[in-house]
C-alpha positions in Angstrom: 112.6 82.8 76.1 114.9 84.5 73.6 115.2 88.2 73.5 115.2 90.1 70.2 118.8 90.7 69.2 119.8 94.4 68.8 121.2 95.4 65.4 123.9 98.0 64.8 123.4 100.6 62.2 126.6 101.8 60.4 125.4 102.8 57.0 123.3 105.9 57.6 126.0 108.4 58.2 125.5 108.4 61.9 127.9 106.5 64.0 127.9 105.4 67.6 124.3 104.3 68.1 122.1 101.2 67.8 119.2 101.0 65.5 116.2 98.7 66.0 113.1 98.6 63.7 110.1 99.6 65.6 106.7 101.0 64.6 105.7 104.5 65.4 103.5 104.3 68.4 102.0 106.7 70.9 100.5 104.5 73.6 97.1 105.0 75.1 96.6 105.1 78.9 97.7 101.8 80.3 97.9 101.8 84.1 95.4 100.0 86.3 92.3 102.0 85.6 89.3 101.2 87.5 98.0 133.9 102.2 99.7 134.4 98.7 103.4 134.7 98.4 105.0 137.8 96.9 105.2 137.7 93.1 108.6 137.6 91.5 109.9 140.1 89.1 109.7 138.5 85.6 113.3 139.5 84.7 114.6 138.2 88.0 112.7 135.0 87.5 114.3 134.4 84.1 117.8 135.2 85.3 117.3 132.9 88.3 116.0 130.1 86.1 118.8 130.2 83.6 121.5 130.7 86.3 120.2 127.5 87.9 120.5 125.6 84.6 124.2 126.2 84.4 125.2 126.4 88.1 127.4 123.6 89.5 125.6 121.1 91.8 125.2 122.1 95.4 127.5 119.8 97.2 125.8 120.2 100.5 122.4 119.4 99.1 123.8 116.5 97.2 125.3 115.1 100.3 122.2 115.5 102.4 120.1 113.8 99.7 122.4 110.8 99.4 122.8 110.6 103.2 119.1 110.8 103.9 117.4 107.9 105.7 114.8 107.7 102.9 117.4 107.2 100.2 119.3 104.8 102.3 116.2 102.8 103.2 115.2 102.5 99.5 118.6 101.3 98.5 119.0 99.0 101.4 115.6 97.5 101.0 116.2 96.8 97.3 119.6 95.2 98.1 118.0 93.0 100.8 115.2 92.0 98.5 117.6 91.0 95.7 119.7 89.0 98.2 116.5 87.2 99.4 115.5 86.6 95.8 118.9 84.9 95.1 118.4 82.6 98.0 115.0 81.4 96.8 116.1 81.3 93.1 114.0 78.6 91.4 111.5 78.6 94.2 109.1 81.3 92.9 110.1 84.1 95.3 107.6 82.6 97.8 104.7 81.9 95.4 102.9 78.8 96.7 102.1 77.1 93.4 103.8 74.6 91.2 106.7 76.1 89.3 108.5 75.4 86.0 111.7 76.1 84.3 113.0 79.6 84.7 114.2 81.7 81.8 117.5 80.4 80.6 120.2 82.5 82.1 117.8 84.4 84.4 117.3 82.2 87.5 114.3 82.9 89.8 112.0 84.2 87.0 108.8 82.1 87.3 107.1 80.7 84.2 103.4 80.1 85.0 101.2 77.5 83.3 97.8 78.4 81.7 96.1 76.1 84.3 97.6 78.1 87.1 96.6 81.4 85.6 93.0 80.1 85.0 92.9 79.0 88.6 93.9 82.3 90.2 91.8 84.5 87.9 88.8 82.1 87.9 89.0 81.8 84.1 89.5 85.5 83.7 86.3 86.3 85.5 85.0 89.8 84.6 84.5 90.4 88.4 88.3 90.2 88.7 89.0 92.8 86.0 90.5 96.0 87.4 91.7 97.8 84.2 92.3 97.9 80.5 94.8 99.7 78.4 96.7 99.6 75.1 98.5 96.4 76.0 95.4 94.5 77.2 93.5 93.7 80.3 94.5 93.6 84.0 93.0 91.3 86.5 93.3 91.2 90.3 94.1 87.7 91.6 95.2 85.9 94.7 97.9 83.2 94.6 97.6 80.1 96.8 99.8 81.5 99.5 97.6 84.6 99.8 99.7 87.0 97.8 97.5 89.4 95.9 98.8 90.1 92.4 97.9 91.9 89.1 97.7 89.6 86.1 98.2 91.5 82.9 96.9 89.7 79.9 97.9 91.0 76.4 95.6 91.5 73.5 95.4 88.7 71.0 95.6 90.2 67.5 97.5 89.1 64.4 97.5 92.7 63.3 99.4 93.9 66.4 102.6 91.9 66.2 104.5 94.7 68.0 102.7 93.7 71.2 104.8 90.5 71.3 108.0 92.6 71.1 106.6 94.9 73.9 105.7 91.9 76.0 109.2 90.4 75.8 110.7 93.8 76.5 108.6 94.2 79.6 109.4 90.7 80.9 113.1 91.3 80.3 113.1 94.7 82.0 111.0 93.6 85.0 113.2 90.6 85.5 116.3 92.8 85.9 115.1 95.5 88.2 114.0 95.7 91.8 113.3 98.9 93.7 110.8 100.1 96.2 109.4 102.6 93.7 109.0 100.1 90.8 106.3 97.4 90.6 107.6 94.0 91.6 107.7 91.2 89.1 106.5 87.7 90.0 106.5 85.9 86.7 105.1 85.5 83.2 103.5 83.1 80.7 104.0 83.0 77.0 102.1 80.2 75.3 100.7 80.3 71.8 98.8 83.6 71.6 98.7 84.0 75.3 101.1 86.6 76.8 100.7 87.2 80.5 102.7 89.1 83.1 102.1 88.6 86.9 103.2 91.5 89.0 102.7 93.3 92.3 99.1 94.5 92.9 99.2 98.2 93.9 95.8 98.9 95.5 95.2 102.7 95.3 94.9 103.4 91.6 96.9 105.7 89.3 98.3 109.2 89.9 96.0 110.5 87.2 93.0 109.1 88.9 94.0 110.9 92.2 94.6 114.2 90.4 91.1 113.8 89.0 89.8 113.1 92.5 88.2 109.8 91.3 89.0 108.2 94.7 87.2 111.0 96.6 90.1 112.8 98.2 92.4 115.7 97.2 96.2 115.1 97.0 97.8 117.8 99.1 101.1 119.3 97.9 103.1 117.4 100.5 101.9 114.1 99.0 102.6 115.3 95.5 106.2 116.2 96.4 106.6 112.7 97.9 105.3 111.2 94.7 107.6 113.3 92.5 110.5 112.3 94.6 109.6 108.6 94.5 109.3 108.7 90.7 112.7 110.5 90.5 114.3 107.8 92.6 112.8 105.1 90.4 114.0 106.6 87.2 117.4 107.4 88.6 117.8 103.8 89.6 116.9 102.7 86.0 119.4 105.2 84.5 122.3 104.8 86.9 122.2 101.9 89.3 121.7 98.7 87.2 124.3 97.0 85.0 122.7 98.0 81.7 120.8 101.3 82.1 117.2 101.3 81.0 115.2 104.1 79.4 111.5 103.8 80.4 110.2 105.8 77.5 106.6 106.2 78.8 106.8 108.1 82.0 103.3 109.5 82.6 100.7 109.9 85.4 98.7 106.8 84.3 101.8 104.7 84.6 102.4 105.7 88.2 100.5 103.6 90.8 100.0 104.7 94.3 100.0 102.6 97.5 97.6 103.0 100.4 100.2 105.4 101.9 100.3 107.4 98.7 103.8 106.3 97.7 104.6 105.9 94.0 105.5 102.8 92.0 106.4 103.2 88.3 104.9 100.5 86.0 104.5 99.6 82.4 107.8 98.8 80.8 106.5 97.8 77.4 108.2 100.7 75.6 111.5 100.5 77.6 114.8 100.3 75.9 118.3 99.5 76.9 120.3 102.8 76.9 123.3 103.4 74.7 126.6 101.7 75.8 128.6 104.8 76.7 131.7 102.7 77.3 131.6 101.7 73.6 131.4 105.3 72.5 127.7 105.3 71.8 125.8 108.5 72.6 122.2 107.5 71.8 120.0 104.7 70.5 118.4 105.3 67.1 114.8 104.0 67.1 111.4 105.0 65.8 109.4 107.0 68.2 107.3 105.4 71.0 105.6 107.1 73.9 102.5 109.1 74.7 101.5 112.4 73.1 102.2 115.3 75.4 105.0 113.6 77.2 107.3 113.0 74.2 110.7 114.6 74.0 110.6 116.9 70.9 114.2 116.3 70.1 113.7 112.5 70.1 110.5 113.1 68.0 112.6 115.1 65.5 115.8 113.1 65.4 114.8 109.5 66.4 117.7 109.6 68.8 116.7 108.2 72.2 118.7 108.9 75.4 118.0 109.0 79.2 117.3 112.7 78.7 114.0 111.7 76.9 112.8 110.4 80.2 113.9 113.6 81.9 111.7 115.6 79.5 108.7 113.4 80.2 109.4 113.9 83.9 109.3 117.6 83.4 105.9 117.3 81.9 104.8 115.1 84.8 106.0 117.7 87.3 103.8 120.4 85.7 100.9 117.9 85.7 101.4 117.1 89.4 101.0 120.7 90.6 98.4 122.0 88.1 96.3 118.7 87.9 95.9 119.5 84.2 96.6 116.8 81.5 99.6 117.6 79.2 97.2 118.4 76.4 93.9 120.0 77.1 92.0 120.4 73.8 89.0 122.1 75.5 91.0 125.0 76.8 91.7 128.2 74.8 94.6 127.9 72.4 97.3 129.5 74.6 96.5 127.0 77.4 96.1 123.8 75.5 99.7 122.6 75.9 99.9 122.6 79.7 103.7 122.7 80.1 104.1 125.6 77.7 101.3 127.6 79.4 102.7 126.9 82.9 106.3 127.9 82.0 104.9 131.1 80.5 103.1 131.8 83.8 106.4 131.3 85.6 108.3 133.7 83.3 105.6 136.3 83.8 105.9 136.1 87.6 102.4 134.5 87.8 103.2 130.9 88.6 100.7 130.8 91.5 97.9 131.2 88.9 98.8 127.8 87.5 98.4 126.0 90.9 95.7 123.3 91.0 92.7 125.3 92.2 91.9 122.5 94.7 95.1 123.5 96.7 95.4 126.4 99.1 97.5 129.4 98.0 99.7 129.4 101.1 103.2 130.9 101.2 104.6 127.3 101.4 102.6 126.1 98.5 103.5 129.2 96.4 107.2 128.9 97.0 107.3 125.1 96.4 105.3 125.6 93.2 107.8 128.1 91.8 110.8 125.8 92.7 109.0 122.9 91.0 108.3 124.9 87.9 112.0 126.0 87.8 113.0 122.4 87.8 110.4 121.5 85.2 111.8 124.3 83.0 115.2 122.8 83.1 113.8 119.3 82.3 111.8 120.7 79.3 114.9 122.3 77.7 114.6 121.8 73.9 118.1 120.3 73.6 118.9 117.3 75.8 122.4 118.6 76.8 120.7 121.4 78.7 118.5 119.1 80.8 119.7 117.8 84.2 120.1 114.1 84.7 117.5 112.3 86.9 119.8 112.1 89.9 120.1 115.9 89.9 116.3 116.1 89.6 115.9 113.8 92.7 118.4 115.9 94.6 116.6 119.2 93.8 113.2 117.7 94.7 114.6 116.4 98.0 115.7 119.9 98.9 112.4 121.5 97.7 110.5 119.0 99.9 112.7 119.6 102.9 112.2 123.4 102.7 108.5 122.9 102.1 108.1 120.9 105.2 110.0 123.4 107.3 108.0 126.4 106.0 104.7 124.5 106.4 105.6 123.7 110.0 106.4 127.3 110.6 103.1 128.4 109.1 101.3 125.9 111.3 103.0 127.1 114.5 102.1 130.7 113.6 98.5 129.9 113.0 98.4 128.0 116.3 99.9 130.9 118.1 97.4 133.3 116.6 94.5 131.0 117.6 95.8 130.7 121.2 96.1 134.5 121.5 92.6 135.0 120.0 91.2 132.4 122.5 92.9 134.2 125.4 91.5 137.6 124.4 88.0 136.2 124.3 88.4 134.8 127.8 
């Protein structure tokens, strides 16, 4: 399969970037869908926030994050998985069905036949359908070796030619990446009007579904911090740890799938783009806007200049969504609360951050402190100009530290409550 060749724009007065013709597109939801702490002084809060924006990185925190067992295990597992994949190159990564020629130049990428897809989906049986989005329909299926997968079937429409470009982009991106917090890619099919991607099945729905309590349980703040850290690791990997960095361009809660252990996996690479080649002097990619309303970087929206910092902006919106449980745009709320990130940042500046906490969560001292720190990070990510936003690696480091302190404070609160309960029981006796 041939990938669309990038073109270089030199005649528009802006040098050092690539330009690719794309249609303006804000994607619909597209995942698998089936005691209070002391309030801060507003002035002190503002000073603290903007000091944090321009402070040099904390060397100790950075070291502890990079040396953490979790970070190591994620990297080691990915390396081991890639090594194993190279050993079975051309053998379907363990898929127990007949295989065909891999993509030229990309060994190990499986090209399925239509007969195989019909077999594992029972001719796209409605009973196998698990979701639908802007790209098409997703089915749950089982390969002959017992591997459960998600089969993503694109829409067939002559009026939506851009879907073919998005399909090729997703296949190309998925074939290049492998990380514990990204959905695993098994193979694809492109035949006539049929465009199908076969990928890892993640059984526990989307983050958005869990924030809405569709699955019947409430995500506690500890789980939300784990999810935020997982997503930060995934995006950091895309931006910094592959040969040609990738901008996801559609980071949102419905594109984050959760495992049974509530760990996050980022999905949906239909809008992804290769980042600018910094070694060649490029600073950004010029492209028409794609993404989802509410998560879009306003600078990208205004200038059509795409960089990794556009993902950072979307991540800032996601952080606010995680702890408030509100969608980025809430049209039914009063005017000052309709843009969730703007409303939440105003609450932070006024020293009332705790009022923005998801009402389903307890207002403990640990929750209140973690909320403020998460909002302070979100404020940096949401800076209007990209040069004032941190990179994703820095976001992951800060989240790692927030989570560490949150766990320590939560454990201390638990010990205090246990001690009080024991004294109360002794008094009654």
